[in-house]
N, C-alpha and C positions, 0 to 999 in steps of 0.2 A: 505493500500500500504504500503511495505517493505522501512525505512531509509537504505538511504546509506550504513551505516554500518553493516549494517544488513543482509548486501547484498556483501558487497567488501572485509570481514574479511576471504574469506575461502579458498578452494584448491591455488584458481590463488593466494592471496596473499601469500602465500609459493615462488612461481616463483616469481613475484615483487619483494618480498624483500629477496628473496637468499642470495642475498651480504652484508645483513647484520651479522654480525658475530660476536662468542661469544668473542672475544679477546677485541672487542673494547668494548664489556658490561663491561668485565673484568677494565678495564681503567673507565671508565664513574662510576660504583661502586666503584673505589679505593678511584677516589675526593668525592663522598658522604660520602663512610665512616668518610674521614676526617671533612669534612664541621659541619657534625649530630655531630661527637664527643660520638656514643654510644659504650656503653659496650659490646662484645662480650655475643650471650643469649638473647640482646635485641630482642621484637617483631616489626616487621615490614610488612607493607600489598605494597603489589604491585601489584595499582591498574591501571588495564588498562594491563595486565601482557605480553598477546599476548602468545608467541612460552616461555617466559620463562627466557629468555638471560641474563636478570638483577636477576630477581627471584633466578637462579643459583649462581651466582655469590655471590647473598650476603647470600644468604645460605653458600657455601664453607669459606666465610669471617666467618662465627660462629654466624649466625642470624638466629631466630625461623622467618621463613618467611611463610606469606598465600598471593598467587596470584590468583587474581580474572580479569575475561575476560568474556566478550559477548559472544566471540565464541568460540565452540565447537571445530571447527577445530584446533583452533591455540593451545586450553589447551590440544588437544590430543598429538600434539605436543609437549608440555611443558612436558607431563607426561612421553614420551618416551625416554625423556633425562634420561641421568647420574647423578644419584645425585636427580631424581627427586622426589625419595620416601620420599624424608627430608622436602617436603616441601607441604601445605595444598593447595590445588587447588578447587577454586570454581567458576561454572559458572552464573554472575549475570549481571545488569547493573549496572551502576554505581552510578546511581542519587539515589537509593534504594539497599542495601548492606543486607545481612541475616546474619551478626556480630553485636555484641555487643557492637562491639570496646575494649579497652584497650591496643592500640597500642604503642610505643616507635617513630615510624615515619610512615609514609606515602611518598611515592613516585608514582608519573606518569611523566611518560616518554615516549620519540620520540612521541612527538607533541599529546598525547591520552586526549586532548581537544580541545572543542571548535566547537565539534560534531554537535550541537543542533542549531536548529532557534534561540530562545528566549533567552536572556540573563537570563530570570529568569531558565531554565532547567540546564544553567552552575552552577549558582550557586547552583544549588541543588546540584553537584557533589563538591563544595565545601564545602557545610555544611554538609556533609558524610563525610569528611574528617576531620571535625572540629569534629563529634562526633565519629569518629573510635581512634579518640587520646587522651592518658591521657592529662591530666591536665599538662602540661608543654613538651608536647611531640611537634618533629617535622614534616616539612611537607617538598619535595622538589618538584615544578610542573616544567617539562623541555618543555619549548616549542620554537613557533618558533621567529624571533624578526620581525615584519610586514614587516620595514624599510627594512631591508636585503633582503627580501624575493621579495618585488618588483624591487627592484635593479639589483637583480641577477635572477629573472626568466626566467628560458632556458622554450622559449613558446613550444618546439620541440625535441622531441629525440625518437630515436627508436634504440634498443639493441635487442642481442639475449640470448637466457636461450635453448641450446640444438636445439630442432625441433620447439621451439615457439619463434615469431616474439616479442616483446613487444613494442609497439607505445603508445609511452606518449604524450599528448598536455596540456600544463598547459595556466591557464591566473587566472586574479585579475578581478573577477566582483561581485558587491552590497557587498561589504565588506568580499568576501569570496575568501582564493585560491584555486583553481577547478583545479582536476586534470584528464583529460579524461584519460582513458586506456583499449586500445584494444589489447589482445592479438588472434594470428593468428598462424595456425599451418603450416610452411613452406611445410610440404608434401601435405598440405591439406589433413590430415589423421582425422581432428575434426573441427566441426563448430566454427569462431570466436568467442570472449566472448569480452562481453566490461560492463566496470563499470567507477562510476564517484567517486571520493574520492573530499569531501566536510570538510575546514576547516573556520573557522569565523576569522577574522583578531582580534585581540585585541591589543591596545597597553598597555604600562608600565600602564599608569595614570588607565587606565581602567580596568587592575587587581588591581590596591591598591584598587580600587572602588567593585567589589566581592569579594574581599577578605577579607574590613572589611564587606562588610554586610552578611559574611557567618561567621564571629565574629573570623577570620583568621588573625593572626600579620605577617605582610610582614618585615624582618628583613634586608636580603639582595640578588641582584640579579646579576649572574655570568653571564658573554656574552659565557661560554663555559668550560668546562671539564679539562682547563689546566688552570684555576685562572685567565684568563680574568676578569678585571673588565667590566660591560656593560658598551656597549658603543651605545646611539641610534641609529646612523647611521648604524655605521661599524660592529658589533654582530653578528653571526649567529643564536644566540640564548639567549632566556630570559630564563634562570633559578631561579626561583625564591624560594627563602629560608625561613623559618617562621616557627612559632609555634601555638598553642593552648594556649591562656596565660594561 
């Protein structure tokens, strides 16, 4: 039986997340460049690159970028963007990468973590990040803040994208934030499609333990991309920055 992340990152994902624009990615990359302090020409791995928004912004900033994702659909979209030919795009599971490493930095963005049921599987991802990095290399992992998600959860919302109605139901259950998505054609021209996204909720202390188990050092936690200090209760994000010793 297919896992949710093997089914949900297809054509419908392009509809549900169409509002994620490239200008937002540029702003986030500008902050990441300041934090990482990498010289132009540095090698950066965008792990779970999706449609390539951040990979493209990093490439345009002068970095040698490799983008990896499990979704062929999203990689197709990435390869179709202007400037995509400057980037190496690879199809792979993030737990076992077909790469030798040697990167100056690895970034894992937009909550592309916590997809698996077992902690050991998440630690495999972190160990791959460690393996990909040069000694002294840096990483950024952009994850949701569980306390903020629980407090600000919107149980139900409905919106439209052209002919498609997007109905989203969210809940916290058994240590996960789960979102059920139902897409229907307003004109009745296509059958309804549904999928469920699921992300395991990890606290800062959970991350410290997993990073340590993977051989990674945690240096800083940001609460957002505008230099906010992380606050356990009020920050929307937990953006982890550290390195391989």
